[in-house]
C-alpha positions in Angstrom: 60.2 44.1 74.9 56.4 44.4 75.4 54.7 44.2 71.8 51.8 43.0 70.4 52.1 38.9 70.3 53.3 37.6 67.1 50.1 35.2 67.2 48.0 38.3 66.9 49.3 39.2 63.6 47.5 38.6 60.3 48.9 38.3 56.8 46.7 39.7 54.1 46.7 38.8 50.5 49.5 40.6 48.5 49.2 43.7 46.6 50.9 44.7 43.4 53.8 47.4 44.0 55.2 50.1 41.6 58.4 48.1 41.2 56.5 45.2 39.9 56.7 43.1 43.1 54.1 42.4 45.5 53.7 43.3 49.1 51.3 41.2 51.6 50.1 43.8 54.4 50.7 42.6 58.0 48.1 44.0 60.5 46.6 42.7 64.0 43.3 41.1 63.9 41.7 44.4 63.7 43.2 45.4 60.5 45.5 48.1 62.3 49.3 48.5 61.4 51.7 46.9 63.7 54.3 48.9 65.7 57.3 47.3 67.1 59.4 49.0 69.7 62.6 47.6 71.2 62.9 47.2 75.0 66.3 48.9 74.7 68.7 51.6 73.1 70.1 50.2 69.8 72.8 51.4 67.9 73.2 52.3 64.1 77.1 51.9 63.7 76.9 52.8 59.9 74.5 55.5 60.1 71.6 56.3 57.5 72.6 55.4 54.1 71.1 55.1 50.4 72.0 52.3 47.8 74.9 53.4 45.9 75.0 56.7 47.8 72.4 58.4 45.4 70.2 60.9 46.6 66.9 59.4 47.6 63.8 60.1 50.0 64.2 56.8 51.8 67.2 55.5 53.3 68.4 52.2 55.1 69.3 52.4 58.7 70.8 48.9 59.9 70.3 48.7 63.7 72.7 46.2 65.7 70.3 43.9 67.7 72.3 42.5 70.7 73.1 39.0 70.5 71.0 37.0 73.1 68.5 39.8 73.7 64.7 39.6 73.7 64.9 41.7 70.5 67.2 38.9 68.8 64.5 36.3 70.0 61.4 38.5 68.8 62.7 38.9 65.3 63.7 35.3 64.9 60.1 34.3 66.3 58.8 36.8 63.7 60.8 35.1 60.9 59.0 31.8 62.0 55.5 33.1 62.0 56.3 34.8 58.4 57.4 31.5 56.9 54.3 29.7 58.0 52.0 32.7 56.8 53.6 32.9 53.5 53.3 29.4 53.1 49.5 29.5 53.7 49.2 32.3 50.9 51.9 30.9 48.7 49.9 30.7 45.3 48.7 34.2 45.6 52.3 35.4 47.1 54.6 33.3 44.7 52.2 32.6 41.9 52.9 29.0 42.1 52.7 26.2 44.5 55.6 25.8 47.1 56.4 23.6 50.0 57.3 25.3 53.2 60.7 24.4 52.8 60.8 26.1 49.6 58.9 29.2 51.1 61.7 29.2 53.8 64.7 29.0 51.4 63.1 32.1 49.5 62.5 34.0 52.8 65.6 36.9 53.7 65.6 36.6 57.4 65.0 39.9 59.5 68.5 39.8 61.1 71.8 39.8 59.2 74.6 37.9 60.7 78.2 39.1 60.0 80.0 35.9 58.2 83.5 38.0 58.1 83.8 39.4 61.6 83.3 37.5 64.8 81.5 39.3 67.9 79.6 41.7 65.6 75.7 42.1 66.6 73.6 40.9 64.0 71.6 44.0 61.9 68.1 44.7 61.2 67.5 46.6 58.1 64.9 49.5 58.3 63.8 52.4 56.3 63.7 56.1 57.0 61.5 58.2 55.2 62.7 61.5 54.3 59.7 63.4 53.0 56.0 62.8 52.6 53.0 61.5 54.9 54.8 58.8 56.1 58.4 60.8 57.0 60.0 59.7 60.0 59.5 62.0 62.9 63.0 62.1 64.8 63.2 63.3 68.5 66.3 64.4 70.3 67.3 63.3 73.9 65.0 66.1 75.2 62.2 65.0 73.4 62.2 67.5 71.0 61.8 67.1 67.2 64.7 67.3 64.9 65.1 67.0 61.3 66.3 63.3 59.7 68.9 65.2 57.5 70.5 66.5 60.8 70.9 63.4 62.7 74.2 61.4 62.8 72.5 58.1 63.5 75.9 56.5 64.2 76.9 58.4 67.0 73.6 58.2 68.9 71.9 55.5 71.2 68.4 54.9 69.4 64.9 54.0 70.4 62.9 53.4 67.2 59.2 52.9 66.4 58.9 50.5 63.7 55.9 49.9 61.6 55.8 46.1 60.0 54.5 47.4 56.6 54.3 43.8 55.2 56.1 41.1 53.3 57.4 41.9 50.2 57.8 39.6 47.4 60.0 40.3 44.5 61.1 37.3 41.8 62.6 34.8 44.1 62.6 36.1 47.5 60.6 37.5 50.3 61.0 39.5 53.4 59.8 41.9 55.8 59.5 45.6 55.3 60.2 47.7 58.7 59.5 51.1 58.4 60.9 53.7 61.1 58.0 55.7 62.1 59.5 57.6 64.9 63.0 57.6 66.5 64.5 58.8 69.6 68.0 59.9 69.0 70.2 60.4 72.1 73.7 61.9 71.3 76.1 60.5 74.0 77.5 63.4 76.3 80.4 65.3 75.1 83.2 65.5 77.4 86.3 67.9 77.2 89.4 66.1 76.4 91.6 68.4 78.7 
């Protein structure tokens, strides 16, 4: 996984969002958006979905991250960096003075581990945009564009290009926003059952 070293990331003071929360932009030292590209194909066993199944212009795509992989280590290190960075701007982000342990307690980790089932890979929650200027661009295995709505993400091997928008802060929680800027969707070969 060859990405910009986390030590080059910069957390800016938070900005208000439409929903009443705040988002602290994350950029490199030159104020350029951070992109992350996993070094291996990933799966999204549950496909793309919206909260409550309601129609929306943004969908969740939970990517399975292999246990013990460089990707798992990277996102864990990213979380550690974020807790320290959020602590440094805690008064602006949380509107109160907190200890580093309190900030860590409010932090929603990037990876979610199943507490019900053993052997399941942790998942990374990402966001797909279906319209607008930041619409997610999808590509098939032949590197030809396809519409987001026409992809069955649950059956494909996926190579996403993630943009780290920033750290969101709402009431008493804080965590990352990972937007899918581009995604390569390779469908498995279909075999005749006869």
